[in-house]
Phi, psi and omega in degrees: 000147184215148174206152176209163179208151178225146176234120172282111188293325176295318179295319180294328180296336181292340180260113184278353182301329183300341181275350184271141177298325179301322177298311179299316181297327182286328188253335191231139175286170184304314181298323177292319178296323176299317177297315182303320184267002191288331192224017180079005178249047185309309183301308179299316183296319177303310187284334172294310180297320179299315180293329175295315180299313181297317182292321177292321177303321180296325176293312182296317181293327177292317184288318187258353186070015183282134177243357176277152181218114172247105186306326182288346175284346181252101186264123186262142176224133178255140178253335172199196185294340181237329186261151177192192175203159179238135177251127176224120176050048180066011173261132179256122184242112179293150178223153171229127181243144171239133182239132173231181176291340185258332183206163168233129180231135178234137171247127173255140187211149171247337174261144180280342183262100180208163171235154180217143183213140176249142178216157181253140177266148176267343184235143181272357181292122186294327177295317176295321178297319178298317179297315180295321178298314179300317180295319177300318181293316178299314180298313181298315182292318179299317179295316183297319185260003181057053179244165175277129179299328184296337181271351186262146174216158175243127179230134178272144176278186183297336178268004179084011179276124180283143178226147174277140172231145174234118183051041177082001182255130179297132178261157183284338182302144178253142185233137171231128178240146178210151171208150179204127181061239183256015182233149175227163177209155176227155172217134182229132176238141176234000000 
């Protein structure tokens, strides 16, 4: 299982709600709030934990068919600057986050064999971003598995989860796509 999330930090700065205590209380348990306020990096810490919650949610929703999301049910723990884990209903989901001045991206994974890639969009149109994300995923998967791109397609199921197909046949590989602002990311597990 795989999930990922990305936060465009410039885009996130446009929303001032992240600065309100009410925002923190709605999304984060006390221990998470303590981490957020622990080192003077409130903004970065909020969006790291948020991306961890979102990426773990994608794994759980894929496994359970669940489409509800209560952020406080996904409890985040960091072990260092990049690694952490999320606990949901006694399930422990490892995460790896990368932080730059422009974005924070987290991949949550249950399989050790996966690839993850971040890319920047030139256009803010969400339809174009979806098309570009799909093409990036097809290209990455084809290269990784030594397949022809022409045989691959991405189709979302009824819950909006994207899946790879080859010549109309569902493939076992799992795909997670995300975009926010001017950045997108993919994660693929086999």
